[in-house]
C-alpha positions as CSV (number, residue, x, y, z in Angstrom):
1,M,100.8,98.0,112.3
2,T,100.4,94.3,111.4
3,Q,97.3,92.2,111.0
4,N,97.7,90.6,114.4
5,H,97.8,94.0,116.2
6,P,95.2,93.9,119.1
7,K,93.4,96.9,117.6
8,L,92.5,95.0,114.5
9,I,90.8,92.4,116.6
10,T,89.1,94.4,119.3
11,D,88.6,97.9,118.1
12,P,85.5,98.6,115.9
13,Y,87.3,101.5,114.3
14,Y,89.5,98.9,112.6
15,D,86.8,96.6,111.5
16,G,86.8,96.0,107.7
17,V,89.6,98.6,107.1
18,P,91.9,97.5,104.2
19,E,95.3,96.3,105.3
20,Y,97.2,98.9,103.4
21,M,95.4,101.6,105.4
22,T,96.2,100.1,108.8
23,E,99.8,99.5,107.8
24,V,100.5,102.9,106.1
25,Y,97.8,105.4,107.1
26,D,96.8,104.3,110.6
27,W,98.1,107.6,112.1
28,A,96.4,109.7,109.5
29,Y,93.0,108.2,108.8
30,V,92.2,105.2,111.0
31,D,93.2,105.9,114.6
32,P,90.4,108.1,116.2
33,K,92.8,110.1,118.4
34,W,94.9,111.2,115.4
35,V,91.8,111.9,113.2
36,K,90.4,114.1,115.9
37,A,93.6,116.1,116.0
38,L,94.0,116.3,112.2
39,D,90.4,117.1,111.1
40,R,90.8,120.9,111.0
41,N,91.0,123.5,108.3
42,I,94.3,124.8,109.5
43,V,95.9,121.3,109.1
44,V,94.6,121.0,105.6
45,R,95.9,124.5,104.8
46,I,99.4,123.6,106.1
47,L,99.6,120.2,104.4
48,L,98.6,121.8,101.0
49,F,101.1,124.6,101.4
50,L,98.4,127.3,101.6
51,N,96.8,126.1,98.3
52,D,93.7,124.6,100.0
53,Q,91.2,127.2,98.8
54,R,92.4,127.1,95.2
55,L,92.2,123.3,95.1
56,M,88.8,123.2,96.8
57,K,87.5,125.8,94.3
58,C,88.5,123.5,91.4
59,Y,85.9,121.0,92.8
60,L,83.3,123.4,94.2
61,D,83.1,125.4,91.0
62,E,81.9,122.3,89.2
63,I,78.9,121.9,91.5
64,Q,75.6,123.5,90.5
65,P,72.6,123.7,92.8
66,G,70.3,120.7,92.4
67,M,73.1,118.3,91.1
68,R,73.5,114.7,92.2
69,V,77.1,114.5,93.5
70,W,79.1,111.6,94.8
71,Q,82.4,112.3,96.7
72,L,84.5,109.2,97.0
73,A,86.1,109.9,100.4
74,H,85.8,112.1,103.4
75,V,88.2,115.1,103.5
76,Y,89.4,116.9,106.6
77,G,88.2,120.4,107.2
78,D,85.0,121.9,105.9
79,L,85.1,120.8,102.3
80,V,82.4,118.1,102.5
81,R,80.0,120.6,104.2
82,R,80.7,123.3,101.6
83,A,80.1,120.8,98.8
84,A,76.8,119.6,100.3
85,Q,75.7,123.2,100.9
86,R,76.4,124.1,97.2
87,V,74.4,121.1,96.1
88,G,71.4,122.2,98.2
89,P,68.1,120.6,99.1
90,A,67.1,120.2,95.4
91,G,69.9,117.8,94.8
92,A,71.7,114.9,96.5
93,F,75.2,114.7,98.0
94,H,76.5,111.3,98.8
95,L,79.8,110.8,100.6
96,T,81.5,107.4,100.9
97,D,84.4,106.2,102.9
98,I,85.8,102.8,104.0
99,T,86.9,103.7,107.5
100,P,84.5,103.9,110.5
101,I,86.1,107.1,112.0
102,Q,85.8,108.9,108.7
103,I,82.2,108.0,108.4
104,E,81.7,109.3,111.9
105,H,83.3,112.6,111.2
106,G,81.5,113.1,107.9
107,S,78.2,112.2,109.4
108,K,78.6,114.9,112.1
109,K,79.4,117.5,109.5
110,L,76.4,116.7,107.3
111,K,73.8,115.8,110.0
112,D,71.6,118.9,109.4
113,M,71.3,118.4,105.6
114,D,68.6,116.0,104.6
115,W,69.9,115.8,101.0
116,A,73.3,114.5,102.2
117,K,74.0,110.9,102.9
118,V,77.2,109.3,104.3
119,I,77.7,105.7,103.3
120,R,80.4,103.2,104.3
121,S,81.7,101.8,101.0
122,D,84.9,101.0,99.2
123,A,85.4,103.7,96.5
124,A,85.8,101.1,93.8
125,G,82.6,99.2,94.7
126,F,79.9,101.8,95.5
127,A,76.7,101.0,93.6
128,G,75.1,104.4,94.0
129,I,71.8,105.4,95.5
130,G,68.8,106.7,93.6
131,G,70.1,107.3,90.1
132,D,73.0,108.6,88.1
133,Y,75.5,111.2,89.4
134,Q,76.2,114.3,87.4
135,L,79.5,114.9,89.2
136,I,81.8,112.4,90.9
137,C,84.8,113.7,92.8
138,S,88.1,112.2,94.0
139,F,89.8,114.8,96.2
140,F,93.3,113.7,97.1
141,L,92.4,110.0,97.2
142,L,94.3,108.4,94.3
143,H,97.8,109.2,95.7
144,E,96.9,107.3,98.9
145,V,95.9,103.9,97.3
146,P,98.1,101.2,95.7
147,D,98.3,101.1,91.9
148,D,95.8,98.2,91.5
149,K,93.3,100.2,93.5
150,K,94.0,103.3,91.4
151,Y,92.8,101.3,88.3
152,E,89.8,100.1,90.1
153,I,88.7,103.5,91.4
154,V,89.2,105.4,88.1
155,N,87.4,102.8,86.1
156,H,84.6,102.6,88.5
157,M,84.1,106.3,88.6
158,L,84.0,106.5,84.8
159,A,81.6,103.6,84.6
160,K,79.2,105.4,86.9
161,L,79.2,108.6,84.7
162,P,76.1,109.1,82.5
163,V,76.5,110.8,79.2
164,G,77.1,114.5,80.0
165,G,78.3,113.7,83.5
166,K,81.7,114.8,84.8
167,A,84.4,113.3,87.1
168,I,86.9,115.5,88.8
169,F,90.2,114.4,90.2
170,V,92.2,116.9,92.4
171,D,95.5,115.4,93.5
172,Y,99.2,115.6,93.5
173,H,101.2,115.9,90.3
174,N,104.9,115.9,89.2
175,P,106.2,119.3,90.3
176,K,108.5,121.3,88.1
177,K,112.2,120.9,88.9
178,W,112.5,124.5,89.9
179,Q,109.7,124.1,92.5
180,P,111.4,123.7,95.9
181,I,108.3,121.9,97.2
182,R,109.3,119.1,94.9
183,Y,112.1,118.1,97.1
184,I,110.1,118.3,100.3
185,L,107.5,116.0,98.8
186,K,110.2,113.5,97.6
187,L,111.1,113.0,101.2
188,V,107.5,112.9,102.4
189,N,106.7,110.3,99.7
190,H,109.6,108.2,100.7
191,L,108.8,108.2,104.4
192,L,105.0,108.4,104.5
193,E,103.3,108.2,101.1
194,P,104.5,105.0,99.3
195,F,101.7,105.1,96.7
196,A,102.1,108.8,95.7
197,N,105.0,108.6,93.3
198,A,102.8,106.9,90.8
199,L,101.0,110.2,90.1
200,W,104.4,111.8,89.4
201,E,105.0,109.1,86.8
202,N,101.6,108.6,85.2
203,E,98.7,110.7,84.0
204,I,95.5,109.9,85.7
205,Q,94.0,108.8,82.4
206,H,96.7,106.1,82.4
207,Y,94.5,104.3,84.9
208,A,91.4,104.4,82.7
209,S,90.8,101.3,80.5
210,H,88.8,103.2,77.9
211,A,90.2,106.7,78.3
212,E,89.4,107.5,74.6
213,Q,85.7,107.4,75.4
214,Y,86.0,110.5,77.5
215,T,87.2,114.1,77.2
216,W,90.1,114.9,79.6
217,K,91.1,118.4,80.7
218,K,94.0,118.9,83.0
219,R,95.5,122.0,84.6
220,T,98.3,122.1,87.1
221,I,98.6,124.4,90.1
222,F,101.6,125.7,92.2
223,G,104.4,124.9,89.8
224,G,103.0,121.5,89.0
225,V,102.6,120.3,92.6
226,Y,98.9,119.7,92.1
227,Q,96.6,118.8,89.3
228,C,92.9,119.3,88.6
229,V,91.6,116.9,86.0
230,V,88.0,117.1,84.7
231,V,86.7,114.2,82.7
232,E,83.5,114.4,80.8
233,H,81.5,111.6,79.3
234,A,80.9,113.4,76.0
235,K,77.5,113.2,74.3
């Protein structure tokens, strides 16, 4: 899709959406018809090669009731609802996204939770609401943004962390050579995910300007296909 496509002019679902998203991810995250079809637990399970629950657990296990949590982008399926439920009414759960249809879907999932707010914002520019966040999560976002945006997002997340706070990144990784999924993902990256190979080549802390100020703990899952990185702003 190019900038002069009629949808970009007339469709409110395309208003203010970054160009790289309309060009690369229109079918996945911007076009309401596709989003309606894809926003299902079964789709998430298939796309993550049946590792969805393990990967979500990496994030959910870091949430304690009463925490203030910021999740950078809407995720298909029931993850945002489960995360908000774990936070509970004594805390605050803030979900941001840049695309109108993702805001719409996230708002529907969280409409019955007064402590949950859905805010339209670029992940690299969200100012926050009501104080510091004890946990900030990027769940499969970094592989979908250009490299300059990776730097912006990682540095902004870390800048928002108070002493003792944690950031968690759950995303793709460089699979082991014996892992057959490696070769499927090579083709997928070539055809559909032009920004994903960077996470095969670089550690996430590569995108942090002051990585040495934080404690980084990484574990890989499913033969290196996925990574869970927990970053703590040490006391």
